[in-house]
C-alpha positions in Angstrom: 6.6 -17.8 -12.3 8.2 -14.4 -11.1 9.7 -14.6 -7.5 7.1 -12.7 -5.0 8.0 -9.2 -4.1 7.5 -10.4 -0.2 10.4 -13.2 -0.1 13.2 -10.5 -0.9 13.5 -10.7 3.3 15.6 -13.6 3.2 17.9 -14.7 5.8 20.7 -13.0 4.3 18.6 -9.8 4.1 17.7 -9.9 7.5 21.0 -11.1 8.8 22.4 -7.8 7.1 19.8 -5.8 8.7 20.5 -7.0 12.6 24.7 -6.8 12.0 23.7 -2.8 10.9 21.6 -2.1 14.2 24.7 -4.0 16.0 27.1 -1.3 14.8 24.9 1.7 16.6 23.0 0.1 19.0 25.7 -2.3 21.1 23.4 -4.3 23.1 21.6 -5.6 20.3 20.6 -9.5 20.1 20.7 -10.3 16.8 20.0 -13.9 17.7 16.6 -12.9 19.6 15.5 -10.5 16.7 16.4 -13.0 14.1 14.1 -16.0 15.4 11.0 -13.6 16.2 11.7 -12.0 12.9 10.9 -15.7 11.3 8.4 -17.1 14.1 5.5 -19.6 12.8 3.4 -17.0 11.5 6.0 -15.5 8.7 5.2 -18.0 6.0 1.5 -17.1 6.0 2.2 -13.3 6.2 1.8 -11.1 2.7 4.5 -8.4 1.5 2.8 -5.3 3.3 2.8 -8.3 6.9 6.3 -8.6 6.2 7.0 -5.0 6.4 4.8 -4.0 9.5 6.4 -7.9 11.5 9.9 -6.1 11.0 8.8 -2.7 12.1 6.7 -4.7 15.6 10.1 -6.6 15.9 12.9 -4.0 15.4 10.7 -2.2 18.3 10.7 -5.0 21.1 14.5 -5.5 20.6 15.2 -2.0 20.2 14.6 -1.1 23.8 15.4 2.6 24.1 12.8 5.6 23.3 11.1 6.4 20.5 13.7 9.6 19.7 16.6 7.1 20.3 15.4 4.1 18.3 14.9 7.1 15.6 18.6 8.0 15.4 19.9 4.3 15.6 17.4 3.5 12.5 18.0 7.0 10.7 21.7 5.4 10.8 21.3 1.8 9.4 18.4 3.2 6.7 21.4 4.3 5.0 22.7 1.0 3.7 19.1 -0.3 2.7 17.2 0.6 -0.5 13.9 0.9 -2.6 10.6 -0.7 -1.6 11.7 -3.4 0.7 13.6 -0.7 2.9 10.2 0.8 3.9 9.7 -1.0 7.2 11.5 1.9 8.3 8.7 4.2 7.4 6.1 1.6 8.5 7.9 2.0 12.3 7.3 5.6 12.0 3.9 5.1 11.2 3.2 2.7 14.2 5.0 4.2 16.9 5.6 7.7 15.7 2.3 9.5 15.5 2.4 11.5 19.0 5.4 12.8 18.0 5.3 14.7 15.1 8.6 16.5 15.2 10.9 13.9 14.9 8.8 11.6 12.8 8.4 14.1 10.0 12.6 14.2 10.5 12.9 10.6 9.8 10.6 10.2 7.0 13.2 12.8 5.5 15.7 10.6 5.7 13.7 7.5 5.3 12.5 8.6 1.8 15.9 9.1 0.5 16.7 5.6 -0.3 13.1 4.5 -0.5 10.0 6.7 -0.1 7.7 7.4 2.6 4.9 8.0 0.5 2.3 5.1 2.7 3.3 6.7 6.5 3.1 10.0 5.4 -0.5 9.7 5.2 -1.3 8.6 8.8 0.1 12.3 9.6 -2.1 13.5 6.6 -4.7 11.9 8.8 -4.4 13.1 11.9 -3.1 16.6 11.3 -4.0 17.7 7.8 -2.7 21.4 7.9 0.4 20.5 9.8 0.9 17.7 7.6 0.0 19.2 3.9 2.1 22.9 5.0 5.3 19.9 5.4 4.4 18.9 2.0 4.6 22.7 0.5 8.2 23.2 2.6 8.8 20.0 0.5 7.7 21.0 -3.0 11.3 23.5 -2.5 13.2 21.1 -1.6 16.8 20.4 -4.0 16.1 17.0 -3.4 13.6 15.6 -5.9 12.8 12.8 -3.4 11.7 15.0 -1.5 9.8 17.5 -3.9 7.8 13.8 -5.3 7.1 12.7 -1.3 5.2 16.4 -1.6 3.0 14.8 -4.6 3.2 11.3 -3.7 1.9 10.9 -0.3 -1.0 13.2 -0.9 -2.6 11.1 -3.8 -6.0 10.3 -3.2 -6.1 6.9 -4.7 -2.5 5.8 -3.8 -2.2 2.4 -4.7 -1.6 -0.2 -1.8 -2.3 2.6 0.7 -4.7 4.0 3.2 -6.9 6.1 1.0 -7.3 10.0 1.8 -11.1 10.3 1.6 -11.8 13.9 2.6 -9.3 14.8 -1.1 -11.1 12.1 -2.7 -14.3 14.5 -2.0 -12.1 17.6 -2.2 -8.6 18.1 -3.9 -8.3 21.5 -3.2 -5.4 21.3 -1.3 -3.7 18.3 -3.1 -3.9 21.0 -6.2 -2.2 23.5 -4.1 0.3 20.7 -4.3 0.4 20.2 -8.0 0.5 23.8 -8.5 3.7 24.2 -7.1 5.5 21.4 -8.6 3.9 20.9 -12.3 7.0 22.4 -13.9 9.5 20.3 -11.9 12.0 19.3 -14.5 12.5 16.0 -12.5 10.7 13.2 -14.8 10.7 11.4 -10.9 8.7 14.3 -10.0 6.6 14.9 -13.4 5.0 10.5 -12.5 3.8 11.6 -9.4 2.2 14.8 -10.5 0.6 13.0 -13.1 -0.9 10.3 -10.9 -2.2 12.9 -8.5 -4.0 14.1 -11.1 -5.2 10.7 -12.3 -6.6 10.0 -8.7 -8.4 13.1 -9.0 -10.0 12.8 -12.3 -11.3 9.0 -11.1 -13.7 11.8 -8.3 -13.7 15.0 -10.0 -12.8 14.8 -13.7 -13.9 18.6 -14.0 -11.3 19.6 -12.3 -8.7 17.7 -14.0 -10.1 19.0 -17.2 -9.6 22.6 -16.2 -6.0 21.9 -15.1 -5.4 20.5 -18.5 -7.5 23.4 -20.2 -4.9 25.8 -18.2 -2.1 23.9 -18.9 -1.5 21.9 -22.5 0.5 23.5 -24.8 2.7 25.4 -22.5 5.9 23.4 -22.4 6.8 19.6 -23.5 6.9 18.5 -19.7 3.4 19.7 -18.9 2.3 18.1 -22.0 3.5 14.9 -21.0 2.2 15.3 -17.3 -1.6 16.7 -19.0 -1.5 13.3 -21.3 -0.2 10.9 -18.5 -2.7 13.1 -16.3 -5.6 11.8 -18.7 -5.0 8.3 -19.2 -8.2 7.1 -16.9 -10.5 10.0 -19.0 -9.1 9.2 -22.2 -10.4 5.6 -21.4 -13.4 6.3 -20.8 -14.0 8.0 -23.7 -14.6 11.7 -22.4 -15.6 14.1 -25.0 -14.0 16.8 -23.6 -10.5 15.1 -23.0 -11.0 13.8 -26.7 -11.4 17.4 -27.9 -8.5 18.7 -25.9 -5.8 15.8 -27.5 -7.0 15.7 -31.0 -8.6 12.1 -30.7 -11.9 13.6 -32.1 -11.8 12.5 -36.0 -11.9 9.1 -36.9 -15.1 8.5 -39.5 -12.3 8.4 -42.3 -10.5 5.6 -40.8 -11.6 2.3 -41.5 -10.1 -1.8 -40.2 -8.6 -4.2 -42.8 -7.1 -7.4 -42.6 -8.0 -8.8 -39.0 -6.5 -11.5 -37.8 -7.4 -13.4 -34.7 -7.9 -17.1 -33.9 -11.5 -18.7 -32.5 -10.3 -20.0 -30.3 -7.3 -20.3 -27.7 -6.5 -22.8 -24.7 -6.2 -21.5 -21.1 -2.2 -20.1 -20.8 -2.1 -19.4 -24.3 -1.6 -16.2 -26.3 -4.2 -14.4 -28.2 -2.6 -13.2 -31.3 -4.0 -10.4 -33.3 -3.2 -8.5 -36.3 -5.1 -5.8 -38.5 -4.4 -2.8 -41.0 -5.8 0.8 -40.5 -6.4 2.4 -44.0 -7.6 6.1 -44.5 -8.3 6.5 -48.4 -8.1 10.1 -49.1 -6.0 12.0 -46.1 -3.2 10.3 -43.8 -4.9 8.9 -40.7 -4.1 11.3 -38.6 -3.9 11.5 -34.8 -5.4 8.0 -33.8 -5.8 6.7 -30.0 -5.8 2.8 -31.3 -6.6 0.7 -27.9 -8.1 -2.8 -27.7 -10.8 -3.8 -25.6 -10.7 -7.1 -23.7 -14.6 -8.3 -23.2 -13.5 -11.2 -20.1 -15.9 -13.7 -19.1 -16.5 -13.8 -15.1 -17.8 -16.7 -12.5 -20.9 -15.3 -12.1 -21.1 -15.2 -16.0 -21.0 -11.6 -16.1 -18.3 -9.4 -18.4 -15.3 -7.4 -17.5 -13.8 -4.7 -19.7 -10.5 -3.9 -19.6 -9.1 -1.7 -22.3 -5.0 -1.8 -23.6 -3.8 0.9 -25.5 -2.1 0.2 -29.1 -1.0 3.8 -30.4 -1.8 7.1 -29.1 0.5 9.4 -32.1 0.1 10.9 -35.3 0.1 8.8 -38.3 1.4 10.3 -40.8 0.6 7.7 -43.8 -2.6 6.0 -45.1 -1.7 3.2 -44.3 -0.7 1.0 -40.8 -0.4 -2.1 -39.5 -0.5 -3.9 -36.0 0.5 -7.0 -34.5 -0.2 -7.8 -30.7 -0.7 -10.7 -28.1 -2.4 -11.0 -24.8 -2.1 -13.5 -22.4 -4.2 -15.5 -20.9 -2.2 -17.1 -18.2 -3.7 -16.7 -14.3 -2.2 -13.8 -12.5 -2.4 -13.4 -8.7 -4.6 -10.4 -10.5 -6.8 -11.9 -13.2 -8.3 -15.3 -13.3 -9.5 -16.5 -16.7 -12.8 -18.9 -16.9 -13.5 -20.9 -20.0 -16.2 -19.8 -22.2 -17.2 -17.2 -24.5 -14.7 -13.8 -24.7 -14.9 -10.9 -26.9 -12.2 -8.6 -28.8 -13.3 -5.1 -30.1 -10.9 -2.4 -31.7 -11.5 1.1 -30.9 -10.2 4.5 -32.7 -10.6 7.5 -30.9 -12.9 5.4 -28.5 -14.8 4.4 -31.4 -15.8 0.6 -31.4 -14.9 0.0 -35.2 -14.5 -4.0 -34.8 -15.8 -7.1 -32.7 -14.6 -10.5 -32.8 -15.2 -12.9 -30.2 -13.4 -16.1 -29.4 -13.2 -18.8 -26.7 -11.3 -19.9 -23.6 -11.0 -24.0 -23.7 
């Protein structure tokens, strides 16, 4: 089993953190800090709870006013990277909402080697106009991390983060940020823009469809953003989107040689293969997917769609072989009984097959 993300905060990691803090805050009590980190509650805490716990213990042990605490933490943060360093931003989120200017400057520093996408949302909720104006300034930054923060921070449905209900209802201000970033040359920024649009599509599909209509076919980069932004609409078989991406034609396509087990054991993989064939013309531009109808504990079914192919196929025949794991995970528990797999081409179901999980 893969190591849980929360276990990144080892005694060695916290020890390195205390050593760096001591370099810039001479009266720091390293032993007391470590003892408070690894208290009786530590083992029960999940990843984000551990980040919050570290932020609180930092505040308890760096006995300075908030602005001077930030001066220490900004220096220390340069030695820590990626998602595990987000306790620095969490510190700002907890203790800095009433000191906007110093907090924003700190988030600018912290986001370079990590990301301030969670913390900035509290400032959007508290001071929307001021913070959205700051995001617009970041869209012009030479640093791609700040440009990406401008988009990622205002996503209406950012995973693991507090939602932005006002932007779910009316994403006008978010779309203003997207317009400023849609031609960005950084793939890091492009991914965020596309994910932001995909978020918007879940509550305001017409706005995203209009964006795609206006921008598709202009540049290779914008085409990629539009396609990635449309993934939820494509999965939902939105007819306008299917037509926009050329996935409306599939009546000439048939499935042949479908092979799949009728049963498997919990923990095994479902193996399946099939051919797509066309008699008189190339298969063409196809979006090929499979859908698993998972049996739930209450006897109902939950459908999950997986993409196989979404490119143009210039031949009369194309073979596919796939596998789907039925190991229990933290995000999905499997239940014994009858399940179903469906093969979809351009969102039309061409084949269904029942199988039993034992």
